[in-house]
C-alpha positions as CSV (number, residue, x, y, z in Angstrom):
1,V,125.1,82.6,55.4
2,D,123.3,79.7,53.6
3,G,125.5,78.0,51.0
4,I,128.7,80.0,51.8
5,S,131.8,78.2,52.9
6,A,133.5,79.3,56.1
7,H,137.2,79.6,55.5
8,K,138.1,80.1,59.2
9,K,137.1,78.6,62.5
10,W,134.6,80.8,64.3
11,I,134.1,80.8,68.0
12,L,130.8,82.5,69.0
13,P,130.3,83.2,72.7
14,T,126.8,82.8,73.9
15,Q,125.0,82.6,77.3
16,N,126.7,80.6,80.0
17,S,130.0,80.7,78.1
18,Q,128.8,78.2,75.5
19,E,130.7,78.0,72.2
20,F,129.5,77.1,68.7
21,R,132.4,76.0,66.5
22,I,132.2,76.2,62.7
23,N,134.9,74.1,61.1
24,K,136.7,75.0,57.9
25,N,134.9,74.3,54.6
26,H,131.7,73.6,56.4
27,H,128.5,74.9,54.8
28,I,126.2,76.8,57.2
29,D,122.4,76.9,57.1
30,G,121.6,80.4,58.3
31,S,118.1,79.6,59.4
32,K,119.1,76.5,61.4
33,F,122.1,78.3,62.9
34,S,119.9,81.2,64.1
35,K,117.4,78.8,65.7
36,T,120.2,76.9,67.4
37,L,121.7,80.1,68.7
38,L,118.4,81.3,70.1
39,L,116.9,78.1,71.4
40,Q,119.8,76.4,73.1
41,P,120.2,79.0,75.9
42,N,116.4,79.1,76.5
43,E,116.2,75.4,76.7
44,K,119.1,75.2,79.2
45,E,117.5,78.0,81.2
46,N,114.2,76.1,81.5
47,T,116.1,73.1,82.8
48,T,118.3,74.9,85.3
49,H,116.0,77.7,86.6
50,R,112.7,76.8,88.3
51,D,109.9,79.3,89.0
52,V,110.3,80.7,92.5
53,T,107.2,81.2,94.6
54,F,106.8,83.1,97.9
55,L,104.1,81.0,99.6
56,P,105.8,81.2,103.1
57,V,105.5,85.0,102.8
58,I,101.8,84.7,102.4
59,Y,101.6,82.6,105.6
60,V,103.8,84.9,107.6
61,S,101.9,88.1,106.5
62,T,98.5,86.3,107.3
63,F,99.9,85.4,110.8
64,N,101.0,89.0,111.4
65,L,97.6,90.2,110.3
66,V,95.7,88.0,112.7
67,V,98.0,88.6,115.6
68,N,98.1,92.3,115.3
69,I,94.3,92.5,115.2
70,L,93.6,90.1,118.0
71,R,96.5,91.0,120.3
72,P,95.1,92.0,123.8
73,D,96.5,95.5,124.4
74,P,94.0,98.2,125.5
75,A,96.6,100.9,125.1
76,I,96.7,100.4,121.3
77,V,93.3,101.2,119.8
78,W,92.0,99.4,116.7
79,Q,92.5,102.6,114.6
80,A,96.2,102.4,115.2
81,R,96.2,98.7,114.0
82,V,94.5,99.3,110.7
83,P,97.5,100.6,108.7
84,R,99.7,97.6,109.6
85,A,96.9,95.2,108.8
86,L,96.4,96.8,105.4
87,W,100.1,96.7,104.8
88,E,100.3,92.9,105.6
89,I,97.4,92.4,103.1
90,C,99.3,94.2,100.4
91,I,102.4,92.1,101.1
92,A,100.4,88.9,100.8
93,V,98.8,90.0,97.5
94,I,102.1,91.0,96.0
95,A,103.6,87.7,97.2
96,T,100.9,85.7,95.3
97,R,102.0,87.4,92.0
98,A,105.8,87.5,92.6
99,K,107.4,84.7,90.5
100,S,110.4,84.3,88.2
101,S,108.0,84.9,85.3
102,N,106.8,88.2,86.9
103,P,110.1,89.9,87.9
104,I,108.5,93.3,88.4
105,F,106.4,91.9,91.3
106,C,109.6,90.5,92.8
107,L,111.1,94.0,92.7
108,V,108.0,95.4,94.4
109,L,108.1,92.6,97.0
110,A,111.8,93.3,97.7
111,L,111.1,97.0,98.3
112,M,108.1,96.3,100.6
113,T,109.8,93.7,102.7
114,I,113.1,95.5,103.2
115,S,111.3,98.6,104.5
116,T,109.1,96.4,106.7
117,A,112.1,94.4,108.0
118,L,114.0,97.5,109.0
119,I,111.1,99.1,110.8
120,D,110.3,95.8,112.7
121,I,113.8,95.1,113.7
122,F,115.0,98.6,114.7
123,I,111.8,100.3,115.9
124,W,108.9,97.9,116.9
125,A,111.0,95.1,118.4
126,P,113.0,97.3,120.8
127,G,110.0,99.7,121.3
128,F,107.6,97.1,122.6
129,A,110.3,95.5,124.7
130,M,111.2,98.9,126.3
131,F,107.6,99.7,127.2
132,A,106.6,96.2,128.3
133,S,105.0,96.6,131.7
134,F,103.1,94.1,133.9
135,E,101.1,96.8,135.6
136,T,98.1,98.9,134.6
137,C,97.9,102.2,136.4
138,T,95.1,104.8,136.7
139,G,95.2,108.3,138.1
140,G,98.3,110.1,139.3
141,G,98.7,112.3,136.3
142,I,99.5,115.9,136.2
143,F,95.9,117.0,135.7
144,S,94.4,114.2,137.7
145,R,93.1,114.7,141.3
146,Q,93.0,110.9,141.8
147,P,95.9,109.0,143.4
148,K,97.9,106.7,141.2
149,I,96.6,103.2,141.6
150,C,98.3,100.3,139.8
151,K,97.3,96.7,139.5
152,T,99.1,93.7,138.1
153,D,98.4,93.0,134.4
154,Y,100.2,89.9,133.1
155,V,98.3,89.9,129.9
156,K,99.5,93.4,128.9
157,G,103.2,92.6,129.7
158,A,103.2,89.2,128.1
159,G,101.5,90.6,125.0
160,R,104.1,93.3,124.5
161,L,107.0,91.0,125.0
162,F,105.4,88.6,122.6
163,T,105.0,91.4,120.1
164,S,108.6,92.4,120.5
165,V,109.8,88.8,119.7
166,Q,107.3,88.6,116.9
167,S,108.5,91.8,115.3
168,L,112.2,90.7,115.6
169,L,111.5,87.3,114.0
170,T,109.2,88.5,111.2
171,G,111.6,91.3,110.6
172,L,114.4,88.9,110.0
173,F,112.2,86.8,107.8
174,Y,111.2,89.8,105.7
175,L,114.8,90.7,105.4
176,V,115.7,87.3,103.9
177,T,112.6,87.6,101.7
178,S,113.8,90.9,100.3
179,V,117.2,89.5,99.4
180,V,115.6,86.4,97.7
181,S,113.1,88.4,95.8
182,W,115.7,90.9,94.7
183,S,117.9,88.0,93.5
184,V,115.0,86.6,91.5
185,F,114.4,90.0,89.9
186,V,118.1,90.5,89.0
187,D,118.4,86.9,87.6
188,A,115.3,87.3,85.4
189,R,116.5,90.7,84.2
190,D,120.0,89.3,83.3
191,S,118.5,86.3,81.5
192,K,116.4,88.6,79.3
193,I,119.4,90.7,78.5
194,A,121.4,87.6,77.6
195,I,118.6,86.3,75.3
196,K,118.4,89.6,73.5
197,N,122.1,89.6,73.0
198,A,121.9,86.1,71.6
199,D,119.1,87.1,69.3
200,A,121.0,90.1,68.0
201,M,124.1,87.9,67.4
202,A,122.1,85.3,65.5
203,K,120.5,88.0,63.3
204,V,124.0,89.4,62.5
205,M,125.4,86.0,61.6
206,A,122.3,85.1,59.5
207,N,122.7,88.3,57.5
208,R,126.3,87.6,56.6
């Protein structure tokens, strides 16, 4: 386009509905025009979008990990606690890598937290509340010859009620996290698409 006069007024749409106007009889430098078309959306993007981190997710997953391991509940053996502990570690590791500059990790974090949130809210929270009991009983079973003997156990009941509340609150937190991480992924994807479109338009205009 260098050295060629434009006989009409061109309106070129770019990212964020910006317009570049080329007035009549105005000489266009193709290389400068291409750079302007490519760099201006990127520069605006850097000033309007800040890199998002998921540091609170790391804190919450670490809290869940410690509580699930140390929670006093003899009915739940340590082997049954290992899968959830490993899952919380995986969430924390992915959260350390999930940023606006790494959208694929934001997508993985969204999928992990949405599944965790639904299980915590609709399975673990009502399940622990339903089976919360302040008594520990021995004997009295179908195949037991011993009479059923129950004793008060406030630690067991309070622990299960606490776990029910914990599951509900962390489930809601993970639900919000999934929405935020998905939004970051979609925003990063759309930004890359817009930059590619601006690049293609700049090359087309530079070749004319």
